[in-house]
N, C-alpha and C positions, 0 to 999 in steps of 0.2 A: 449409492452405485458409483465407482470411483475407476477413472483408469488404471492408476499405480497404485498396487494396495500393497504394503508389508504385513505380512501376519505373523504374528509371534507369541509365545508364551516366555514365562520369567516370573521366575521362582525370588530372585531378591532386587530386583530391580533393571540391573544387568544388560540383560539382553533389552529389556525395554527402551531402554538409555539409546543402546544402539539402531534399533527398529525407528526410533523415532528421528534419532539423525538420519537415517537413511530417508525416511521419507520426507523429511523438508528439503534434502539433496535434490530429490527425484520430483519434486514439486507433487508426491503423493500423500496417503493417510497411513499411519499406523494404528493396526486394530489387534486386539487383544485376543486370540484362537477362539476362544468361545461365546464371544460377540457378534463373530460375523456371522452374517448370514445370505442366504445362497444370493440373494439379491445386490448383496456387496461383487459378488464376481461377474454380474451380467456389463457387457460393453469393458472387460477389465484385457488389458493391455500389457501390463508389466505386473510381475507378482515377485516379490519377495517373502523369504520362509526364513525365518529364525527360532532358534529354541537353545537354553541351557543345556551341554552336555550333560547327561545325567547317567548315570552307570555305563557310558560309552554310546549312549544314543540321545536320540532327542525324548522331549517328553511325552509319554500316550496321549495329551492331546491333538499335537501338531502333526503325529502320525497317521491318528484317528482322523482327521481332520483330511490329510494328504489322501487317506487312503477310502473317504468316502467319493470321492470322485468319479465320474464314471473314463474309461479308457481313453477316450479324446475331450473331455471334458475341456479341458487348456488347450487346446492346437489353436495355434496363432498366437499365445500367449508368452510370452520373454517371462524367464523364472531366472531366480537366483537363490541360493539358498544359503547359510550361516549360522554359525551359533559360537556362543561364549565358553570361554573353557578354561581350564586352567594348562598354561602350555608347559612342552613337556620339558622343556628347558628353564622352569621356574618351579620345578618339586625338587623337594631333596630324597624324594622317595626312589630307589632304584624298583621297586614291585610296580609303583605306578609307571613310571616310565614304560615299564618292559609292559602293562596289562594296555596301554595307549599305544606302543608301537602294536600289538596284538589285536586290538577292538579298534582302534581309531579314535575319531568323534562326533557329534552328529552331524555335522554339516555334510557328510558322504552319502550318509542315509537320508538324510531329507531329499539331497539332490539325485541321487537313485528313484525316491517316491515320486519325484516330481516331473522326472523322464516317463513313467510309466502311465501320467495324465494329458499325456499329448503335447505339454508345452516346452519348448523350446527354450534350453539351458542356455541361456546369452552369458553367461559370466561362468567361470570357475567357482566355486563354492568356495567359501573363505571362513575362518576361523578368528574370532578376537577373544584376547587375553583377558585374565580377571586372576588378580593379585593373590585371590585366595577362597574360599568358596561360596564365601557372600560378597567377595569382590574386598575392594573398587576394582575397575575396568584397567587395565594395563597403560601406562600414559602413554598416550598416542595413539589409542587404539581407536578411538571416538572418530581423531581427525584420517585414519587410513582406513576405516567403514564409509567415508565420507567419498572418499576419493575412490576407494572400490565401486561403490556405488552406483558413481557420476560416468562408472564406464559403460553402463546398461544400453 
């Protein structure tokens, strides 16, 4: 049981790195989504949820995690959503830029799902860049994640 929890999914380690940095910055713990137990949510005051953007959405595990909550399960909990992504301005593909513009990134999907749990969205969702499908993180984005998280 932690008062401050960062729940994440990660395929190549980039979202995990961001999650661990956020957890350290807020004095909480980071846990991969498949390891989270119901008891981890007892007494929760702050929740960050992060996912890599996969097909313009969060991973199925993250969406399933959030959708299992009863409508007011997270009432009183401050929440924020984030993702890791290939930034629109870092791709040479016009098609990919068009698709990003059309469908967006995972952060907005997570934020919308969190808002349905009764949580208070305490920070606007944020995305942290990766330089390629498997990373690494865009230079400076780990520090930007820490600065962003400390605002909660």
